[in-house]
N, C-alpha and C positions, 0 to 999 in steps of 0.2 A: 790433053786439054789443059793441064796445069801449066805446062811449059808456055803455051800461048798466052795464058792469063798473066803469068809472071813477066814475060817479055813486054806485054802491053803496059803493065803496071810500072815496070822500070822505065819505060819510055816516057810515060806520063809524069813520073817523078823527075825526070831530067828537064822537062819543060817548065817546071815550077822554079821560082827564084831559089837561090841557094839558101839552105837553112841558116837561121841566125845563130850566133854564138850564144851558148847558154852557160849559166853558172850552175853546174850540176849540184854543187854542195848546197847552195842556197835553195834550190828546188827540193832536194831531198830532205833538208831540215825544216822547210816550211810547208810541205805538202799538206793540204787540207783533205784531199780525197785521192784514193789509190784504187785502181782497177787491176785485179789480178786475173790474168787469162790462164785458166787451168789447162794442163796438157790434154791433148786429144788421145794420146796413147795411154792405155789403162795402167800399165806398169809405172810410167812416169807420173801419172796422176796420183797414184797411191803414195809414191815417194814425196812428190811435191806437197801433197796435203799434210804430210808430217812436219813440213817446215813453215807452215802458214803462221804459227805463233812467233817464230823467229823473224819472219818478214814484218809482221805487225810491230814487233819491238823496235824496228828501225824507223817507224813512222808513228810516234807516240800519240800525236793529236789528230791523226787522220781518220776519216771514215773509210771503211773498206767495202768494196764491191767486187763481185766475182763474175766471170764469164765462164760458163761450163756447158758441156753437153748435157742435155736433159736426162739422159740415161745414167749419168753419174750423180744425180741429185742426192741419192741416199748416202753417197760417200762423203759429201760435204757436211760440215758442222754449221748449219744455217743460223744457229744462235749467235755465232761469232761474226756475223756479217751485217752490214747496213743495207745490203741489197744484193740480189743475184739475178743475172740475166742468163736464162737457159736457152741454149741453141737446139733447135729440132731440125729435122729434115725439111720442114716447111719454110725455114728461115734461109735456106741456101738454094741458089738457082742451079741450073744444069751445069754451069761452068765451075761450080764450087765457090761462087762468090756470094756475099750476103745480099739478101733482098732488102728493099727499102726500109721495111719495118725494123729489122735488126740494125741497120746502119743508123736509123734515127734514135734507137735506144742507146747506142754507144755514144753518139754525139750529144744526146741529152744528159748523159752522165757527167760530162764536162770534168773529167778527172785531171788532176795535176800530174800524176804519175801513172803510167801503165807498165805492168810487169808481165811479159809473156813468158810463161814457164815451159813452153814447148822447147825441148832440147834441139830439135831440128826445125827446118823451115816448115811452116804450116800456113798455107795460102789464106785461109779464112781469117786466122788470128792476125797475120801480118797486115792484111788489108784493113781490118777493123781498127787496129792500132794506128795505122797511118791516117785513116779517115778521122780519127778522134781529134787530131791536132793537139794532143796533150803535149805540154812543154817538155816532159821527160818520158821517153819511150824506151824501155829496157828489155833486152833479150839476150839469149846466148848467141855468140858470134856464129854467123853462117853467111856465106857469100850472097845468096839471094835476098837476104834481109837488109843489107847495107843501106840502100836508099830510103828505107822506111823507118828505121830506128835511129836514135841519136846517142845511145849508150849501150854498148854490148860487152859481154863478158866472154872471153875465150877460155873455155874449159879444156883442160888437158884431156885429150881423147882416150888416154889410158885409164882414166879414173872411172869409177863406177857411177851410177846415176845419183846416189846419195851424196857422194863427194862433189859432184858437179853443182848440186843445189847448195851445199855448204859453202863452196867457193863463191858462188854468186852472192849469197847473203853477206859473207865476209867482205867481199868487194864493195857492195853497197854501203856497208858499215864504215869503211875507210873514209868515204866522203863525209858522212855524218859526224865522225869523231874528230874531224879537223877543228871544229869550233867548240 
């Protein structure tokens, strides 16, 4: 079912006009709101959660929002967020796509930057990120993600999960340190 959904999404992305050129340094340094999509995989979630303060340090004046599975709620430090959108089984349809209510929550957040911390392709996160129309959509490099994100980090496959997150944060910091 996921293959059909991915194919349809890629096709619809091709029909849209080409993405505009963006000044990623400017967006990273002036972001007012950031949505972090926490990984769906529990091991990745735990490791990614350890790097939240490092990500926040890259966006000093930004408000932070999170998207996470409801069953991971106790793992997040909710005192350090400006808002959290929890995803439950009721938010996802038969095809694994977000229902209208969840799509509206993401679009209402109107974030400048979205960071998808799933290491591999995750249909729900990818679609929500794409629908958000955020100027900067960041992910780990993966073929199925190409049409939906505009900033990807290619992590060395031989590295462990922690090193992959460290690399992404360092990569994002390069842009911000230019100015």
